[in-house]
N, C-alpha and C positions, 0 to 999 in steps of 0.2 A: 297545278294538278287539278284535273277536272273532278266532278263529283263521283264518277264511276271509279276512278283510281282511289279516291278517299274511301269509298265504300268497300273496296277490296281490302285495303289496309285494316279497316275496322273489323271486318269479318275474320281476317287472318288472326288479328289480336284476340278476338273472341274465342276462336278455336284453341289457341294456345292456353288461354285462361281456363277454359273448360277442361282441358286435358290435365292441367296442374291442380285444379280445384280439389279432386278427391284426395290427393296426397297431402295438400295443405290442411284439409279438414281432418284427416286421420292424425296428422302430426299435432294439430291443436287439441284434438280429443285426448291424445296420450298426455300432453302437457297438463290438461285440466285434471285428468285422473291422478297424475303424479303430484300436482299441487294439493289435491285433496288428501292424499294418503301419506305424503312424505313431509318431514320437517326440514326445511332448507335453511342453512346458515350461510348467508351471503357475506363473504369476507371482502374487505377492501373498499366497502362503500362509504365509510366514514372518514377516510384519510383525506387530509387537505394538502394539496401540492402548492408550493410557492412558485410563482412565475412572475416574470417581468410584465408590467401592465401593457407595455407596447408589443410584446410577443404574442402571437395568436395561441390560444389554448389548444393543445393537442386533443384529438378525438378520444373520448373515454371508451375503454374496453368494457363490455358488459361483464359483471362479476360471474364467475363460475360457481354454480350451486354445489354445495357439499352436503351429501345426503347423510342424515343421522338415522341409522337403522334401529328399529325397535322390534325385539323378538316377539313372535306371536305367543299368546297365552291361551290355553284351552278354557273356554267359558261354558261350563256345564258338565254333564256326566260323561266320563271317558275312562278307558281302561289302560290307555298308553298314549303318551304324547312326548315327542322328542324333537327339539329344534337344533341341538348341538351348539347353541350359541354360548354355552358356558366354556366351550373350547376344550372339553375333556371327554373321556370315555369312561367315567366313573361307574355308570350304571350298566356298562356293556362288558361282555365276557368274550375274550378271544379264544378260539378253539386251538388246542394243542394236540389234537388227535391226528392220526394218519388214515388215509383212505385205503380201504381194502382193494385187492385185485388190481393194483396199480404199481408201476415201476417205482422203485425206492427213491429215485431222484426227484420225482414230482408227487409222491404220495402224501407228503406232509402238508398240512394247512399252514403254510408260512407266508402267505401273501400279506402285504403291508396295508394297514389302514391308517389314515390321518384325519384329524379334524382341522379343516382350513377353509378359507374362502375360495371361491371359484377363481380361475386364472383371469378371466375377463369379467370380474364382478361389477355389476352396476349398483350394488348396495354394499358399501363398505361396512364391515361388521357382521354381515350375514355369513355364517359358517355352516358347514355341512360335513357329512362323513364321505371321505373320498377313498376309493379303491386305487391304490398306488402302483401295484405290481401287475405285470403282464405275464401270461403263460404260467400262472401259479394258481393253486387252490386257496380260496379265501373263505373264512367262516367266522362270523361274529353274531352274537345274540344278546337279548336282554329280556328280563322277566316283565310281565304285565303287572300293573298295580294289584290286580286280582284276576283270577281266571274268568274267562267269558264262557257262559253256558248257553247253548243254543236252545231257547225256549220260546218266549213270546215276543222278544225284542229283536229288531234287525241287527245285523252286523255290518259295520262300515269300516273298511280299511282304506287308508289314504296315505300317499307319500309322493315325493317329487324325485325326478331323475333328470340329470343333464349329462349327455354323452359329450363331454368337452372336446375330446379328440375324435369324435365319431365312434363307430363300432364296427369291427370286422367280424369277430365271432365271439360271442359271450352273452351272458344274461345279466339282468338287473332286477330279478324277481325276488319277492319276499316270501318266507315261509312262516306260517302260524303253527308253532309246535304244539303237539298234543300234550295235554296235561297227563302226567304219569309220575308215580313215585320215583322211578329210576331215572328221570330226566336229569342229565348232567350237562350243563351248557359248555363246560370246558372240553367235553368230548363230542361236541356237535359235529356230525358228519352227514354225508349224503343219505345214509340209511336211517338217520334219526327220524322217529315217527313225527309226522306232521298231519294236520287236518286240512289245511288249505295252502296252495301255492298260487301266487298271483303276481303278474308283472311282465315286463317286456323281455324278449329273448330274440336273438338274431344270429344266424350263421349263414354265410354266403348271401344268397338273394332271398332267403326265407325269413320273412319278418313275422314274428309271432307275438301274441299278447295272451299269455297263459292265464287260464283259470282252471285249476285242478283241485278236486276235493276227494278225499279218501273215504269211501263208504264202507261201513261194516256190515257184512252179511249176517243177518240175525239168526240164520240156521247154523252156519259153520263158524262164525266169529272171525272169519278172514276179512282183511281189508283189500279193497280193489279201487284203483284210481279211475276217476270219471273225468273226462276232458270235455270242456265246453266246445261248441262248434266254432269254427274259424270266423272271425269278424268279416263282414262284407266291406267295411271301410278300408281305404288304402292307408297303411301304417308307415309307409316309407319315410314320410317327412319327419315323423317323431324321432327317427334314428339319425337323420342326416343334417338337420338344421342347426344343431348345437345350441338349442334353446332349452330352458327348463320346462318340463311338462309334468302335469299333475295326473296321477293315476289313482282311480277310485273304484272300489268294488263294493257293491251294495247287495247283501243277501237278505231277503225278506222271509218272515215266517210262513208265508203262503207258497213257498218254494220258487218264487220268481227271483231273478237276479238281473243286475245291470252292471255293465262295465263302462266307465267314463274316462275319457282323456281330455284334460283341460275343461272339465265340467260339461262335456258333450258326450252323449251316449253313442258308443261305437259298437256295442254288442249287448244283447239282452235275450232272455229266454226263460225256460222253466227247467228245474232240476229233474223233473220226471220225463220230459220229452226232448230236451235239447242237449243231452250229454251222451258221450260215446265212451264205452258201451253203455247201454241203458242201465238205469238204477235197478229196475226190476227185471229179472230174467223171464224168458217166454214160458208160458204154462205147459207147452208141449215141445218136445225135442225129437230129433230123428233117432230111431233105435240103433245104437252102435252095433248090435249083434245081428241085425237084419242084413242078409246078403242077396244079391241078385241071382235068380234062378239061371241055370246054365242054358235052358231053352228059351230064355227071354229074347225076343226079336225086337230090336230098336230101329231097324232099317225101314224108313218110310217108302223107299223105292228099291226095286230089284230088277235085274235083267230078265227079259221075257224068255222063259225056258223053251217056249214053242217056236221061237224065231229061228230061221235058217238063213245062211248066206246065199244070196242069189248066184246063179251059175255064171253069169257074165261079170262077176265082181273080180277084178284083177288086183290083188294086193301087192303084186310085184312091180306094177307100173310106176316109173319114176315121177317125182313131182315136177321136174324141169326137163325139157327136151330141147334139142337144137332146132333153130328156126331154119327150115328148109327153103324158105322163100327169101332169105337174106342174100344179098349180092355184095361182093367186095367193092368198095368205093373206087372210082377211077382215081389214078394217081397214087395208090397205096404203094409204099416203098417196102417191098418184101426183103430186100437185101440190106436195108439200113437198120442198125440196132436202135432201140428206143433211147438208150443211154450210152454215152461214150466216156472215156477217160478225159479229164481236163487237160488239154494240150499245154496250157500255161502253167500248170502246177509243177513245182520243183521239189525234189526230195530234200527234206531238211538236212542241214549239215551234221546234226548230231544223231542221225538215224543209224542205228546199229542193226545190220541184217541178222547178226547172230542172236541178238536179243529180241529184236522187233519183227523179224521175218523179212521177206522180200517186199520192197516198197512198191505200192501201186498208186497211181494217180487217182484222186477222188472222182466219182462218177458225176456227170452233169447231163442235162437233157441234150439230145442230139440236135444241133441247129438245123440239120437238113430236114428234120421232121416238123419244123414249125409251119412251113407252108403246105405240107402234105396232110391228107386226112389221117394218116397213121403210118407206123413203121413196124417192121418185124413180121413174123408169120401171122397172116390173117386167120382168125377163127370165127366160126359162126356164133352169133349170140344165142343165148338160151331163152326160152319162153315157158310159160306155165303149160303143163300137160293137161289138155282138156279131158283126157281119159283117166286122170289120177283120181282115186277114191280113198286110198289109204287102207289101213287095217280095218277089217269089218268087225263091228261090235253089235251085239244084240241090243235092241231098244229097251229103254227103261219103262217099267210099268209099276202101278201101285202094288205094294206088298200086301197080299191078302192076310198074312200072319202078323202084320205090324201091331205091336202092343203099346207103343209109346215109350217115352224116356222113363227108365226105371228110377224110382226114388225109394229110399227106405221108409218104412212105415213110421208113423208118429206114435210116440208114447208119452205118458205123463212125465213131466220133468221132476225128478226126485229132489232137485235143489231149488224148486220154485218157491218164491216168497213174494209178498206184495208189501212194499214199504211206501205208504202214501205220505210220509213226512220225512223225506231225506234231509230237510233243513236241520233236523235234530241230530247234528253231527257230534263227534267227540269234542269235549271242552278243550279250549286252548289256554295256555298259560305263559307263552313266550313268543317273541318275534325274533326271527333270525334271517341272516343273509348267508347263503352257502353257494358260492359262485366260482366259476372258472371263466376267465376272459383273456383273449389275446390283445385286448386294448386296455390301457390304463386310464387313470383320471376320470373314472365314472363317479359322478357327484350325486349323493343321496341327501335328502333333507326333509324335515317336517313330517315325521311318521306320526300317524294317529290311528287309534283303534277306539271306536265308540259305537253306541247304539242310537245316537240322536243325529238326525240329518242337519238340524240347525247348528249343532256344535261343529260338524264337519264343514259346513259352508262358511261359518265364521272363521274357522281355522284356515281354510283355503284362502279366503279373502285377505286375512292378515299376513299370510305367508306367501303363497304362490301369486296371489293377486298383486302384491307389492312388487314382486320380481317382474311380473308381466308388464306392469306400468312403467317400471324403470327401464326395462329392455326396450319397450316401445318408444319411450322418450329419447333413448340414446340411438335409435336407429337412424341412419341417414335419410335424407329426403328422397323424393322420387327420382330427381335428376342424378343424384349420387348413386343410387341403387342401379339405375340404368347404365351409368358409366362403368361401375364395378362389374356388372354382368357382361357388358361388352368386352371388358378386358379379358375375362375368362373365356368368353365365346365370341370371337371376332365376327362371326357371321351375323350377329345381332345388329351390326351397323346397317346391314342391308334392310332389315326389318324396320329399324328406326327411320331410315331415309324414306322408305316407301310409305310408312305410316304418317309421316309429317308432310312429305312432298305431294302425295296424291291429293289430300284435301285442299292444299293451297293451289295446286294447278287447276282443280275443278272450280274453285272459287274464282280464280282469275279468268278462266274460260267462260264461266257463267256471267260474270260481271262485265268483262271488257270486250267480249266479242259478240255482242248482241247484233241482231239484224238492224240496219239503218233503213229508215223510210226512204224508199226510192222516189226521187223527184221526177216530175213529168218531163220528158225530153223536150227541148226547144223544137219549134217547127222546122228550123234550119237543119236540125240534126237528123231528120227523117231521111231515109234512103228511098230512092224510087224503086218501089217494089209492088207486086200485085197483091201482097197480103193486105188485109184491112187495117187501116190506121185510125186512131181516135181523131175526132174533130178538133180543129185548132181552137175554135171558140165554143163556148157553151151555148146551150139552146136559148137561154134568156137573152144573151147579147145579140144573137141572130134575130130574135123577134123584135128587139128594139131597133136594130138597124133597118129591118124591113119596114117598120112603121115610119121611120124618118124618111126613107126613100119614097114611100107612098105619099107622104105629105108634100115632099118637094115636087113630085111629078104632077100633082093636081094644080089647076089655075088658082091665082091668089084671090080673085073676087068671086069664085064659084063656090056655091054652098049647096048642101044636100036638101034642105027643106025651105018652105016659104017663111017660116018663122025666123030662120037664120037670116034670110035676105032682108026682112023688115028691120031686124036689129042692125044689120049692116047699113041700111039706108038712113036710119035714125042717128048713126054715130056722128059726132061733131068732128070738125077738121082736126082738132087737137088730138082726139082719140086716134084718128087715122095716122097722124104723124107718129104716135107712140107705137102703133101696130107695125108700121113700116120699119121703125128702128129695131123692134124685137125680131122682125123677120130677117133683117140684115145680120143680126148677131147669130140667129139660128143657122143662117146659111153659112156663115164662117165656121161655126162649130161643125156643121155637117160636112163641109169641105175638108176640114182637118181629120174628121173621123174616116172619111172616104180615103184620104191619102194613107192613113194608118192601116185601113183594111186592105187597100191595094198592096201595100208593102208586105203584109202578112200572107195574103193570098199568093203573091208572087213567089214567096218562099215555100209555100205549102205544096205537098206532093199531089194534091188534087184540089179541084174547085167544085164546090157544090152549087155555085151560082154563076150565071153568065156575067162577066164584067161589063159595066156600063161605060159609055163614053163620057 
């Protein structure tokens, strides 16, 4: 194999290695994280197997790591923390109420809750709260360690959700219940007062991430829901990838808020400017008692009252008329119908004329009309009428009485108020889940309510971070993911082939099909043609040959100057013999060169010199 082929093989190998390097690096990174955060008990490493000394030892299977899960513990100030790893719902209260204005069959909150591990858990021992029923109302709640008062410290709400079976229509949001003397968790329903509602919700193709808070009107004392703007981020993946995701809400005393998914901000804003409807009502409103005057003219254009219809305007002229210049084509068959009954058709045997009527053969195009320009009665075609004008209408002009679009006048808003601190909401004393879902097995875990971001980040790393590392380590490699994706979507094979084959083909073409240096054609290969051809010999060789021929043509004893003749006369006989011997050798060499030259010139298409005898 030549060097070019080896180079092609090396480059192709490099392309494959570069394509697999990101996946290998990501896999190694997940393993490093997992090794740092998990305690692995390797079983089967210390057992000794007895084998015959002559028999080869079988290959050892690498031990399978067994993960020992450790429940997260809140480190710092917090108001509520629940990991469900005790396996019980001792601190939670199931609602036994019924929902108002609902059919009796589904009005009761009888949806089932269980504390269990995820179906495909990567952390044995990690338990969570699972919504088990579908098409039922679910309600469960728990009291905070102490009420949270919105004052000078931020509020941070954080919990995890995993849609193990996907989600068709249903929610996974949490409600922070308002502190009130009459609060009864066993009667927790949809109308129970809450201060904040936060979390994912989906129905159909509408993917939502709610943040709603109830604001109290300082003048009327009534509560009104304020909804955050819709996130710009695409939320579809969080509902469909069947992975555990961390949802975090941060409310700050300066009225700013942040919504994070997996510790990444997906929405943010200000309670004063980014809520719908606005917290503060407008200072002026339209007067509900103001009415538009009867003579108010809102027409910007009107018909010209002074315009008259021209005398030559014919409103009865038709839009289409017959073309009087048309002539019937030659060969038109007036006596032949355009369609005839199918002569090959046969009345069905089960045709009942009493029930079905008289049978008629189906109509087919008349074969006699195929070669003719047309059949049947010829009619003149219609054309547009050049005199058609239609119904006359007066032209439009500007309305001299135009007063613009009427609007009711503005008056002072009697309900106006200005609340510059909407963060100071009603205190909360409990956490609750009040849900309806058409999909079961929604997994909740690691609820936290705190006012310290460091506590929330530590809780997230000890809980959700552990799940993420375990799920990442358990994910298949790049090749396996590509194969699985191709099994679900066979058209991906075409993409794979093009992605791999095109670079290899380009490498082969680049390396193996380079231009070769063209060798000069032999003189015998030249064709006799009038086109200019390159010289057979180079310029230097021609000069040398001309010099040798000049030396041979001159007499042996003849010299150009007197000094040369004197030196020739002073030479001894021995020197003359040496000179004669050298001349003989030169003559032989010259004769051989002349023969070679004659041979080349004989084959050359042209001669630049006259051949010598």
